[in-house]
C-alpha positions as CSV (number, residue, x, y, z in Angstrom):
1,X,-79.4,4.7,-15.0
2,X,-77.5,5.9,-12.1
3,X,-76.1,3.1,-9.8
4,X,-76.4,3.4,-6.0
5,X,-73.3,4.6,-4.3
6,X,-72.8,1.2,-2.6
7,X,-72.8,-0.5,-5.9
8,X,-70.2,1.9,-7.2
9,X,-68.0,1.2,-4.2
10,X,-68.3,-2.5,-4.9
11,X,-67.2,-2.0,-8.5
12,X,-64.3,0.1,-7.4
13,X,-63.1,-2.7,-5.1
14,X,-63.4,-5.2,-8.0
15,X,-61.0,-3.3,-10.2
16,X,-57.5,-4.8,-9.9
17,X,-54.9,-2.4,-8.7
18,X,-51.3,-3.0,-9.8
19,X,-48.7,-4.0,-7.3
20,X,-46.7,-0.8,-8.2
21,X,-49.7,1.4,-7.4
22,X,-50.0,-0.3,-4.0
23,X,-46.3,-0.4,-3.2
24,X,-44.3,2.9,-3.6
25,X,-41.0,0.9,-3.7
26,X,-42.3,-1.2,-6.6
27,X,-43.5,1.9,-8.4
28,X,-40.1,3.6,-8.1
29,X,-38.4,0.5,-9.4
30,X,-40.8,0.5,-12.4
31,X,-39.9,4.2,-13.0
32,X,-36.2,3.4,-12.7
33,X,-36.5,0.6,-15.3
34,X,-38.4,2.9,-17.7
35,X,-35.8,5.7,-17.1
36,X,-32.9,3.3,-17.9
37,X,-34.6,2.3,-21.1
38,X,-34.5,5.9,-22.2
39,X,-31.1,6.6,-20.6
40,X,-29.1,3.4,-20.3
41,X,-26.1,3.0,-17.9
42,X,-22.6,3.6,-19.3
43,X,-20.5,2.0,-16.6
44,X,-16.8,2.7,-16.3
45,X,-15.3,-0.5,-15.1
46,X,-16.1,-4.2,-15.4
47,X,-13.4,-7.0,-15.1
48,X,-15.1,-9.9,-16.8
49,X,-12.2,-10.1,-19.3
50,X,-9.9,-11.0,-16.3
51,X,-12.5,-13.7,-15.3
52,X,-12.3,-15.1,-18.8
53,X,-8.5,-15.1,-18.7
54,X,-8.4,-17.2,-15.5
55,X,-11.6,-19.3,-16.0
56,X,-11.0,-22.8,-14.5
57,X,-10.6,-25.4,-17.2
58,X,-10.7,-23.0,-20.1
59,X,-8.5,-20.0,-19.5
60,X,-8.7,-17.2,-22.1
61,X,-11.4,-19.2,-24.0
62,X,-14.0,-16.6,-24.8
63,X,-16.4,-19.2,-26.3
64,X,-16.3,-21.3,-23.1
65,X,-17.1,-18.4,-20.9
66,X,-20.5,-18.1,-22.6
67,X,-22.2,-14.8,-21.9
68,X,-25.4,-16.0,-23.4
69,X,-25.8,-18.3,-20.4
70,X,-25.7,-17.6,-16.6
71,X,-22.0,-17.2,-15.7
72,X,-20.5,-17.9,-12.4
73,X,-19.6,-14.2,-11.9
74,X,-21.5,-11.0,-12.0
75,X,-21.8,-10.4,-15.7
76,X,-23.7,-12.0,-18.6
77,X,-25.9,-10.7,-21.4
78,X,-29.3,-11.4,-19.7
79,X,-28.3,-9.6,-16.5
80,X,-26.8,-6.7,-18.4
81,X,-30.1,-6.2,-20.2
82,X,-32.0,-6.6,-16.9
83,X,-29.7,-3.9,-15.4
84,X,-30.4,-1.4,-18.1
85,X,-26.7,-1.3,-19.1
86,X,-26.3,0.3,-22.5
87,X,-22.5,0.8,-22.4
88,X,-19.5,-0.6,-20.7
89,X,-15.8,0.0,-20.3
90,X,-14.4,-3.5,-20.2
91,X,-11.2,-3.4,-18.2
92,X,-8.1,-4.9,-19.9
93,X,-6.4,-5.4,-16.6
94,X,-2.8,-6.7,-16.2
95,X,-1.4,-7.7,-12.8
96,X,1.6,-5.5,-12.0
97,X,3.1,-8.5,-10.1
98,X,3.3,-10.5,-13.4
99,X,6.3,-8.6,-14.8
100,X,8.1,-11.9,-15.6
101,X,5.2,-13.0,-17.9
102,X,5.6,-9.7,-19.8
103,X,3.4,-6.8,-19.2
104,X,3.1,-5.8,-22.8
105,X,2.3,-9.3,-23.9
106,X,-0.4,-9.6,-21.2
107,X,-1.9,-6.3,-22.2
108,X,-2.1,-7.3,-25.8
109,X,-3.8,-10.6,-24.7
110,X,-6.3,-8.8,-22.6
111,X,-7.2,-6.3,-25.3
112,X,-7.6,-9.4,-27.6
113,X,-9.9,-11.1,-25.1
114,X,-12.1,-8.0,-25.0
115,X,-12.2,-7.6,-28.8
116,X,-13.0,-11.3,-29.3
117,X,-15.7,-11.1,-26.6
118,X,-17.4,-8.2,-28.4
119,X,-17.1,-9.9,-31.8
120,X,-18.7,-13.1,-30.4
121,X,-22.0,-11.4,-29.5
122,X,-22.8,-9.0,-32.4
123,X,-26.5,-9.0,-31.6
124,X,-25.7,-7.6,-28.1
125,X,-22.3,-5.9,-28.1
126,X,-20.7,-3.3,-30.4
127,X,-17.1,-2.1,-30.2
128,X,-17.1,1.7,-29.4
129,X,-14.2,4.0,-30.0
130,X,-16.0,7.4,-29.7
131,X,-18.9,8.9,-27.9
132,X,-20.8,8.9,-31.2
133,X,-20.2,5.1,-31.5
134,X,-21.7,4.6,-28.1
135,X,-24.8,6.7,-28.8
136,X,-25.4,4.7,-32.1
137,X,-25.0,1.4,-30.3
138,X,-27.4,2.4,-27.6
139,X,-30.0,3.6,-30.1
140,X,-29.7,0.2,-31.8
141,X,-30.2,-1.7,-28.5
142,X,-26.7,-2.9,-28.3
143,X,-24.2,-2.5,-25.5
144,X,-21.5,0.0,-26.5
145,X,-18.2,-1.7,-25.6
146,X,-15.2,0.4,-24.8
147,X,-11.7,-0.9,-23.8
148,X,-10.1,0.5,-20.7
149,X,-6.5,-0.3,-19.6
150,X,-5.8,-0.6,-15.9
151,X,-2.3,0.3,-14.9
152,X,0.4,2.3,-16.6
153,X,3.1,-0.3,-15.9
154,X,2.0,-1.9,-19.3
155,X,3.6,1.1,-21.1
156,X,7.0,0.0,-19.9
157,X,7.9,3.7,-19.9
158,X,7.2,4.0,-23.6
159,X,5.0,6.7,-25.3
160,X,5.1,4.6,-28.4
161,X,3.5,1.7,-26.6
162,X,0.8,4.1,-25.4
163,X,0.0,5.1,-29.0
164,X,0.0,1.5,-30.1
165,X,-2.6,0.5,-27.4
166,X,-4.7,3.5,-28.4
167,X,-4.6,2.3,-32.0
168,X,-5.9,-1.1,-30.8
169,X,-8.9,0.6,-29.3
170,X,-8.0,1.5,-25.7
171,X,-9.9,4.6,-24.7
172,X,-8.7,5.1,-21.1
173,X,-5.6,4.3,-19.1
174,X,-5.6,4.1,-15.3
175,X,-2.2,5.7,-14.7
176,X,-1.3,3.2,-12.0
177,X,-2.7,0.1,-10.4
178,X,-1.7,-0.6,-6.8
179,X,2.1,-0.3,-7.5
180,X,4.1,3.0,-7.8
181,X,5.7,3.3,-11.2
182,X,8.9,4.9,-12.3
183,X,6.8,8.0,-13.1
184,X,3.7,8.0,-10.9
185,X,2.8,7.4,-7.3
186,X,0.0,4.9,-6.6
187,X,-2.6,5.3,-3.8
188,X,-1.5,1.9,-2.3
189,X,2.1,2.2,-3.3
190,X,5.2,3.9,-2.0
191,X,5.3,7.7,-2.3
192,X,8.5,8.0,-4.4
193,X,7.9,11.0,-6.6
194,X,5.4,13.3,-4.8
195,X,2.9,12.7,-7.6
196,X,3.9,12.6,-11.3
197,X,7.5,12.9,-12.6
198,X,8.2,15.1,-15.7
199,X,7.8,11.9,-17.8
200,X,4.5,11.2,-16.0
201,X,3.2,14.6,-16.9
202,X,4.2,14.0,-20.5
203,X,2.2,10.7,-20.4
204,X,-0.9,12.8,-19.5
205,X,-0.1,15.3,-22.3
206,X,0.2,12.6,-24.9
207,X,-3.0,10.9,-23.7
208,X,-4.7,14.3,-24.2
209,X,-3.3,14.5,-27.7
210,X,-4.6,11.0,-28.5
211,X,-8.0,11.5,-27.0
212,X,-7.5,8.8,-24.4
213,X,-9.1,9.5,-21.0
214,X,-6.8,9.9,-18.1
215,X,-8.1,7.6,-15.3
216,X,-7.1,8.7,-11.8
217,X,-8.5,5.7,-9.9
218,X,-5.7,3.9,-8.0
219,X,-3.3,7.0,-7.9
220,X,-2.2,9.0,-4.9
221,X,-3.8,12.3,-4.2
222,X,-0.6,14.1,-5.2
223,X,-0.8,12.3,-8.6
224,X,-4.4,13.3,-8.9
225,X,-3.5,17.0,-8.4
226,X,-0.5,16.8,-10.7
227,X,-2.6,15.3,-13.5
228,X,-5.3,17.9,-13.1
229,X,-2.6,20.6,-13.3
230,X,-1.5,19.2,-16.7
231,X,-4.7,17.9,-18.2
232,X,-6.4,19.9,-21.0
233,X,-9.2,17.3,-21.3
234,X,-11.6,15.9,-18.8
235,X,-10.2,13.2,-16.5
236,X,-12.2,10.3,-15.0
237,X,-12.0,8.1,-11.9
238,X,-13.2,4.8,-13.4
239,X,-14.0,3.1,-10.1
240,X,-13.6,5.2,-6.9
241,X,-15.9,6.6,-4.2
242,X,-15.8,9.5,-1.8
243,X,-13.0,9.7,0.8
244,X,-14.9,12.1,3.0
245,X,-17.4,9.2,3.7
246,X,-14.9,6.3,3.9
247,X,-11.3,7.2,4.5
248,X,-9.9,4.6,2.1
249,X,-6.8,5.5,0.1
250,X,-8.6,4.4,-3.1
251,X,-11.3,7.1,-2.7
252,X,-11.3,10.7,-3.9
253,X,-10.6,13.5,-1.4
254,X,-12.9,16.5,-1.4
255,X,-10.1,18.9,-2.5
256,X,-9.8,16.9,-5.7
257,X,-13.6,16.6,-6.2
258,X,-13.7,20.4,-5.9
259,X,-11.4,20.7,-9.0
260,X,-13.5,18.6,-11.3
261,X,-15.9,21.3,-12.4
262,X,-13.1,23.3,-13.9
263,X,-11.6,20.2,-15.6
264,X,-14.9,18.7,-16.7
265,X,-14.0,15.4,-15.2
266,X,-16.2,12.6,-13.8
267,X,-16.0,10.4,-10.7
268,X,-17.6,7.0,-11.5
269,X,-18.7,5.9,-8.1
270,X,-17.8,2.3,-7.4
271,X,-19.5,-0.5,-5.5
272,X,-16.4,-2.0,-3.8
273,X,-17.6,-2.8,-0.3
274,X,-14.5,-1.5,1.5
275,X,-14.7,1.7,-0.4
276,X,-18.3,2.5,0.4
277,X,-18.6,1.1,3.9
278,X,-16.3,2.2,6.8
279,X,-17.4,-1.0,8.7
280,X,-16.2,-3.2,5.9
281,X,-13.0,-1.3,5.5
282,X,-12.2,-1.7,9.2
283,X,-13.1,-5.4,9.1
284,X,-10.8,-6.0,6.2
285,X,-8.0,-4.2,7.9
286,X,-8.5,-6.3,11.1
287,X,-8.5,-9.5,9.0
288,X,-5.3,-8.4,7.2
289,X,-3.7,-7.8,10.7
290,X,-4.7,-11.3,11.7
291,X,-3.2,-12.8,8.6
292,X,0.0,-10.8,9.2
293,X,0.1,-12.1,12.8
294,X,-0.3,-15.7,11.5
295,X,2.6,-15.2,9.1
296,X,4.8,-13.7,11.9
297,X,4.0,-16.8,14.0
298,X,5.4,-19.0,11.3
299,X,2.3,-21.0,10.7
300,X,2.0,-23.2,7.7
301,X,-0.7,-22.7,5.1
302,X,-3.2,-25.1,6.7
303,X,-2.7,-23.6,10.1
304,X,-3.0,-20.1,8.8
305,X,-6.3,-21.0,7.0
306,X,-7.8,-22.5,10.1
307,X,-6.8,-19.5,12.2
308,X,-8.4,-17.1,9.8
309,X,-11.5,-19.3,9.6
310,X,-11.8,-19.2,13.3
311,X,-11.3,-15.4,13.4
312,X,-14.0,-14.9,10.7
313,X,-16.4,-17.1,12.7
314,X,-15.9,-14.9,15.7
315,X,-16.0,-11.7,13.6
316,X,-18.6,-12.0,10.8
317,X,-18.0,-9.9,7.8
318,X,-20.3,-6.8,7.7
319,X,-22.2,-6.0,4.5
320,X,-22.0,-2.8,2.5
321,X,-25.4,-1.6,1.2
322,X,-27.0,0.0,-1.8
323,X,-27.9,3.0,0.4
324,X,-24.2,3.5,1.2
325,X,-23.4,3.6,-2.5
326,X,-26.2,6.2,-3.0
327,X,-24.6,8.2,-0.1
328,X,-21.3,8.3,-2.1
329,X,-23.1,9.3,-5.3
330,X,-24.8,12.2,-3.4
331,X,-21.6,13.3,-1.8
332,X,-19.8,13.5,-5.2
333,X,-22.7,15.4,-6.6
334,X,-22.8,17.8,-3.7
335,X,-19.0,18.6,-3.8
336,X,-18.1,18.2,-7.5
337,X,-21.5,19.0,-9.1
338,X,-24.3,17.2,-10.9
339,X,-22.3,17.1,-14.1
340,X,-19.4,15.2,-12.5
341,X,-20.7,11.9,-11.2
342,X,-21.3,8.5,-12.9
343,X,-21.0,4.8,-12.1
344,X,-18.1,2.4,-12.2
345,X,-19.3,-0.8,-10.5
346,X,-16.1,-2.9,-10.7
347,X,-18.3,-6.1,-11.1
348,X,-16.2,-9.2,-11.6
349,X,-13.3,-7.3,-10.1
350,X,-14.6,-7.9,-6.5
351,X,-15.6,-11.0,-4.7
352,X,-18.3,-9.5,-2.4
353,X,-20.8,-6.9,-3.5
354,X,-23.1,-4.6,-1.6
355,X,-26.6,-5.8,-0.5
356,X,-29.0,-4.8,-3.3
357,X,-26.2,-4.6,-5.9
358,X,-25.2,-8.3,-6.3
359,X,-24.5,-8.2,-10.0
360,X,-24.9,-6.1,-13.1
361,X,-28.7,-6.5,-12.9
362,X,-28.9,-4.3,-9.8
363,X,-28.6,-0.8,-11.4
364,X,-32.4,-0.2,-11.4
365,X,-32.6,-0.7,-7.7
366,X,-29.9,2.0,-7.2
367,X,-31.8,4.4,-9.5
368,X,-35.0,3.6,-7.6
369,X,-33.2,4.6,-4.3
370,X,-32.1,7.9,-5.9
371,X,-35.7,8.5,-7.1
372,X,-36.8,8.0,-3.5
373,X,-34.2,10.7,-2.5
374,X,-35.7,13.2,-4.9
375,X,-33.4,13.0,-7.9
376,X,-34.9,14.3,-11.1
377,X,-34.9,12.4,-14.3
378,X,-32.5,14.9,-15.9
379,X,-30.0,14.4,-13.1
380,X,-30.3,10.6,-13.3
381,X,-29.8,10.7,-17.0
382,X,-26.5,12.5,-16.4
383,X,-25.5,9.9,-13.8
384,X,-26.4,7.0,-16.0
385,X,-24.4,8.0,-19.1
386,X,-24.7,11.6,-19.9
387,X,-21.7,12.8,-17.9
388,X,-19.3,10.2,-19.1
389,X,-20.4,10.7,-22.7
390,X,-19.7,14.4,-22.3
391,X,-16.3,13.7,-20.9
392,X,-15.5,11.4,-23.9
393,X,-16.7,14.1,-26.3
394,X,-14.5,16.7,-24.5
395,X,-11.5,14.4,-24.8
396,X,-12.1,13.9,-28.5
397,X,-12.4,17.7,-29.1
398,X,-9.2,18.4,-27.2
399,X,-7.4,15.7,-29.2
400,X,-8.6,17.1,-32.5
401,X,-7.1,20.5,-31.6
402,X,-3.8,19.1,-30.1
403,X,-3.2,16.9,-33.1
404,X,-3.3,20.0,-35.3
405,X,-0.9,21.8,-33.0
406,X,1.8,19.2,-32.4
407,X,3.3,15.9,-33.5
408,X,3.4,12.7,-31.4
409,X,5.8,13.1,-28.4
410,X,9.2,11.4,-28.8
411,X,10.1,12.2,-25.2
412,X,11.8,9.5,-23.1
413,X,11.9,8.9,-19.3
414,X,15.6,9.0,-19.4
415,X,15.7,12.5,-20.9
416,X,12.8,14.0,-18.9
417,X,13.6,12.4,-15.5
418,X,17.4,12.6,-15.9
419,X,17.7,8.9,-15.1
């Protein structure tokens, strides 16, 4: 029996409609979550190991900093799962100002923290040394866990030390942190060498022979170009954004981005507020100037703190946004190409985070924004992990060839740089 049209209309109204069907933003977020289940994020930089090292009351205690519970920082297992993270380079960072403690000692301790952390959660994390390891872990529903070293000062000018760190599992080295080395200029350090010295170029060559990714975040533009001149394998920027959008020394200039296609490298766009927002960068510079003025005035610590609190009350800190991060991703794609952009959040290495990207659970929101901007699933799969996995495989292939062609380098800084 055919129902009257009014009755049909009534039935239609009675059928529940999902929130996603009613709300385009919710629908895109659902699509983003589904996409990340198929193509999980492999993020290039997370500093939770440093948070473990300096945790109040229990420094270096991996068990006490329990990732099965909500942590005080940006990272724990539940939020990693919520964020669609299937792989992570855990940064084994060493403060370049801590030379008296012993850079090599601290580097070994940080690698040990990462390895103990991974071993403590076998149901969730798996140590990864190769791209194939990462893919196996992702298929098994575990987070592929790579070790990245942040700052070439820990080599103490020794290629033997570089090889030892690689043997312990390190798969990238950021050539400098914020301090210029004996062999490489840093973005925020003095320009002493005009880029890499001959020994610095030998470091890059030996990293290529080992299969360790050369990370150019933190280095000067001249060092970036010198490394690209030497490198036979893809390079990465583990946590940098686009300098054309925010003129911060830690970001990547367009002339460097334009060279990545030939190299095969990848810029892992970071979420550091001052790197993605010009307003935040200017605010931080003004606050630093106020702090310098307080120091020049000879104020004690309490007076300096009050002065800065008053200044901040009069000048509220602006917020970076998820949309600005998406702008940087799109700029890198436009200049370097779709195959040369990824993600390096720097969670737990920063105190403030962009609106919408408060912690590691935020990646689906970023992918939803890119879906809104018209990105295809294929392009988003490359952004999530495909491009970085390709760079890893490229480095492994170059290493296999170079190890057949030459022995480990026995060069010294004294011989190459005539010191």
